[in-house]
BAFI-3210 file (N, C-alpha, C; in Angstrom, 3 decimals, decimal comma, padded with zeros to 6 digits):
// residues 107
n [1|2|3|4|5|6|7|8|9|10|11|12|13|14|15|16|17|18|19|20|21|22|23|24|25|26|27|28|29|30|31|32|33|34|35|36|37|38|39|40|41|42|43|44|45|46|47|48|49|50|51|52|53|54|55|56|57|58|59|60|61|62|63|64|65|66|67|68|69|70|71|72|73|74|75|76|77|78|79|80|81|82|83|84|85|86|87|88|89|90|91|92|93|94|95|96|97|98|99|100|101|102|103|104|105|106|107]
n.u [097,060|096,656|094,852|093,259|091,826|089,828|088,508|086,514|085,597|086,014|087,764|087,979|086,409|088,047|086,604|084,796|086,624|087,514|085,160|084,933|087,230|086,581|084,258|085,275|087,053|086,298|086,605|089,373|089,988|088,777|089,901|092,936|094,737|094,434|095,755|095,474|092,936|090,878|088,981|086,621|084,902|082,191|080,008|077,124|075,927|073,590|070,210|068,246|068,973|068,180|069,606|072,303|074,878|077,806|079,721|082,676|084,311|087,383|089,034|092,090|093,956|096,523|095,851|093,279|090,775|088,433|085,405|083,052|080,251|078,085|075,120|073,552|071,394|072,926|076,409|076,913|074,865|075,424|077,983|077,479|076,011|077,936|080,011|078,679|078,265|080,931|081,801|080,241|081,346|083,952|083,439|082,421|084,682|086,561|085,239|085,242|088,005|088,536|086,942|088,080|090,605|089,951|088,817|091,053|092,600|091,071|091,225]
n.v [039,795|039,769|037,670|037,747|035,914|036,094|035,152|035,834|034,205|031,436|028,874|029,134|027,029|024,879|024,365|026,484|028,544|028,067|028,656|031,377|032,397|031,759|033,305|035,887|036,085|037,420|040,085|040,275|039,747|041,851|044,066|044,490|046,199|046,141|045,600|044,156|042,011|041,824|039,658|039,419|037,441|037,104|036,128|037,019|036,327|037,138|036,763|038,572|039,729|039,629|038,880|037,254|036,716|038,198|039,664|041,212|043,027|044,291|046,141|047,089|049,490|051,261|053,964|054,024|052,906|050,484|049,472|047,005|045,873|043,375|041,697|038,570|035,643|033,383|032,459|032,366|033,924|036,458|036,815|036,894|039,311|041,170|040,865|041,721|044,425|045,381|044,946|046,807|049,170|048,967|049,099|051,730|053,176|052,474|053,534|056,252|056,791|056,200|058,119|060,490|060,383|060,583|063,138|064,687|064,320|065,592|068,250]
n.w [002,804|006,246|008,391|011,436|013,944|016,739|019,934|022,739|024,916|024,388|022,469|018,911|016,656|014,273|011,929|011,830|011,563|008,960|007,565|008,140|006,853|004,232|003,830|004,125|002,070|-000,216|000,394|000,510|-002,141|-003,582|-002,424|-002,261|-000,989|001,705|004,940|007,436|008,760|011,374|013,313|015,730|017,992|020,142|022,850|024,574|027,802|028,881|029,529|028,732|026,358|023,016|020,746|021,211|020,193|018,945|016,328|015,407|012,947|011,875|009,614|008,440|006,692|004,917|005,170|006,178|008,495|008,952|010,442|011,433|013,125|014,244|015,394|016,145|016,087|015,836|015,311|012,585|011,422|012,489|011,460|008,683|008,482|009,382|007,491|005,203|005,884|006,076|003,488|002,083|003,097|002,100|-000,665|-000,853|-000,049|-002,035|-004,256|-003,630|-003,712|-006,399|-007,788|-006,844|-007,992|-010,710|-010,766|-010,147|-012,436|-014,357|-013,702]
ca.u [096,395|096,709|093,565|093,402|090,533|089,875|087,269|086,676|085,320|086,442|088,496|087,173|086,550|088,713|085,597|084,283|087,702|087,468|084,004|085,276|088,184|085,853|083,350|086,028|087,974|085,841|087,230|090,772|090,059|088,381|090,630|094,252|095,526|094,205|096,874|094,999|091,512|090,690|087,626|086,425|083,620|081,857|078,617|076,625|075,164|072,443|068,995|067,379|069,436|067,549|070,640|073,450|076,163|078,291|080,931|083,258|085,346|088,177|089,884|093,010|094,761|097,577|095,278|091,892|090,390|086,998|084,870|081,663|079,837|076,708|074,640|072,632|071,020|074,040|077,647|076,818|073,998|076,166|079,090|076,919|075,684|079,167|080,713|077,920|078,544|082,308|081,879|079,681|082,326|085,060|082,975|082,365|086,050|087,148|084,555|085,749|089,371|088,458|086,419|089,019|091,672|089,404|088,663|092,381|093,053|090,279|091,556]
ca.v [040,338|038,896|037,497|037,400|035,501|036,060|034,902|036,247|033,182|030,073|028,680|029,074|025,715|024,939|024,407|027,850|029,368|027,890|029,403|032,802|032,706|031,679|034,458|037,137|036,064|038,413|041,351|040,202|039,777|043,162|045,149|043,949|047,156|045,916|044,961|043,135|041,859|041,228|039,181|039,093|036,790|036,922|035,797|037,543|035,326|037,813|036,240|039,626|040,113|038,727|038,389|037,217|036,516|039,388|039,537|042,502|042,981|045,501|046,072|048,216|049,758|052,228|055,251|053,912|051,841|050,232|048,555|046,577|045,020|042,924|040,703|037,622|034,473|032,434|033,029|032,497|035,065|037,673|036,924|037,328|040,728|041,951|040,829|042,593|045,813|045,754|045,010|048,097|050,196|048,832|049,628|053,192|053,676|052,335|054,479|057,582|056,889|056,210|059,391|061,561|060,320|061,098|064,584|065,301|064,283|066,538|069,635]
ca.w [003,961|007,411|009,053|012,851|014,478|018,196|020,649|024,137|025,920|024,088|021,218|017,692|016,029|012,963|010,857|011,781|011,001|007,503|007,071|008,230|005,785|002,964|003,732|004,019|000,927|-001,178|000,782|000,092|-003,600|-004,081|-001,768|-001,905|-000,211|003,130|005,625|008,376|009,035|012,696|013,541|017,142|018,215|021,559|023,127|025,846|028,546|029,475|028,902|028,209|025,030|022,045|019,829|022,117|019,537|018,252|015,522|015,072|011,914|011,771|008,428|008,474|005,506|005,196|005,546|006,615|009,413|008,788|011,445|011,317|014,229|014,100|016,341|015,557|016,880|015,767|014,790|011,127|011,105|012,830|010,504|007,397|008,578|009,510|006,209|004,309|006,263|005,737|002,023|001,678|003,427|001,142|-001,949|-000,748|000,017|-003,368|-005,127|-003,288|-004,233|-007,858|-008,254|-006,541|-009,000|-011,966|-010,615|-010,215|-013,828|-015,139|-013,350]
c.u [096,400|095,324|093,797|092,009|090,663|088,497|087,499|086,563|085,971|087,220|087,522|087,462|087,214|087,734|085,034|085,344|087,716|086,313|084,295|086,205|087,485|084,957|084,106|086,989|087,578|086,464|088,675|090,908|089,771|089,203|092,009|095,130|095,397|095,377|096,415|093,477|091,390|089,231|087,531|085,006|083,383|080,366|078,251|075,766|073,946|071,163|068,072|067,800|068,894|068,552|071,967|074,824|076,561|079,579|081,399|084,358|086,057|089,162|090,781|093,810|095,829|096,997|093,924|091,709|088,881|086,550|083,429|081,374|078,389|076,401|073,662|072,312|072,157|075,281|077,543|075,969|074,729|077,321|078,603|076,631|076,948|079,938|080,004|078,230|079,943|082,502|081,321|080,670|083,501|084,656|082,922|083,765|086,717|086,534|085,060|087,157|089,352|087,993|087,348|090,181|091,193|089,279|089,998|092,879|092,322|090,668|092,847]
c.v [039,286|038,854|037,000|037,106|035,346|035,722|035,251|035,084|031,837|030,035|028,628|027,737|025,849|025,026|025,821|028,807|029,276|028,671|030,902|033,197|032,700|032,908|035,767|037,159|037,079|039,778|041,377|040,353|041,183|044,308|044,668|044,906|046,932|045,165|043,842|043,164|041,128|040,866|038,778|038,583|036,712|036,705|036,310|036,480|035,927|037,332|037,314|040,109|039,114|038,132|038,363|037,127|037,761|039,062|040,941|042,281|044,318|045,307|047,292|048,275|050,768|053,538|055,158|052,742|051,686|049,197|048,226|045,638|044,627|041,850|039,785|036,495|033,456|033,157|033,282|033,702|036,380|037,891|037,424|038,829|041,590|041,987|041,725|044,063|046,240|045,810|046,328|049,223|050,168|049,401|051,147|053,800|053,604|053,328|055,897|057,787|057,023|057,571|060,553|061,562|060,878|062,613|065,305|065,352|065,322|067,982|070,096]
c.w [005,066|008,069|010,475|013,391|015,992|018,747|022,112|025,120|025,645|022,775|020,038|017,016|014,656|011,797|010,704|011,246|009,482|006,894|007,082|007,093|004,424|002,778|003,519|002,834|-000,144|-000,880|000,309|-001,414|-004,143|-003,508|-001,321|-001,085|001,290|003,751|006,546|008,484|010,362|012,870|015,006|017,335|019,717|021,715|024,512|026,512|029,245|028,799|028,330|026,816|024,017|021,060|020,582|021,445|018,761|017,510|015,164|014,044|011,889|010,626|008,440|007,180|005,902|005,730|006,225|007,574|009,303|009,800|011,132|012,473|013,987|015,119|015,638|016,515|016,937|015,238|013,289|010,734|011,372|011,858|009,151|007,405|008,607|008,193|005,198|004,602|005,843|004,230|001,501|001,958|002,451|-000,212|-001,932|-000,769|-001,349|-004,340|-004,879|-003,845|-005,752|-008,371|-007,932|-007,534|-010,331|-011,898|-010,685|-011,653|-014,669|-014,862|-013,933]
res [m|q|t|i|i|k|s|r|e|h|e|v|a|p|r|f|k|e|v|i|v|k|k|t|s|k|i|k|k|h|f|p|q|a|k|t|l|e|i|e|i|h|q|e|n|n|p|s|i|s|e|p|t|a|v|e|l|t|l|s|t|k|k|q|l|m|r|a|e|s|r|g|e|s|f|m|a|a|l|e|k|a|v|y|k|i|n|r|q|v|e|k|y|k|d|r|i|y|h|s|k|i|n|r|k|l|q]
***
């Protein structure tokens, strides 16, 4: 699976890239059918927004496109939330595929 890391305003630090790859490695391990994982990081400069940092994850497969977006006080908090959301989507998708195959065999 190809991992693409983007940022709107500035360059992503190499240390943070390593953390992103480490956090998203679980997705790669549990869902090898995935083709690409795009991670977009941006920060709002509006003082009225309580959680200015946003992380968007887009996981594309042959038939499915999964997205998760989350906001947080820091990049790490937003990343944790987004990875949790995308993992839940992957589990649901795998469960749906598994049960549809079992139902076809029973019929």
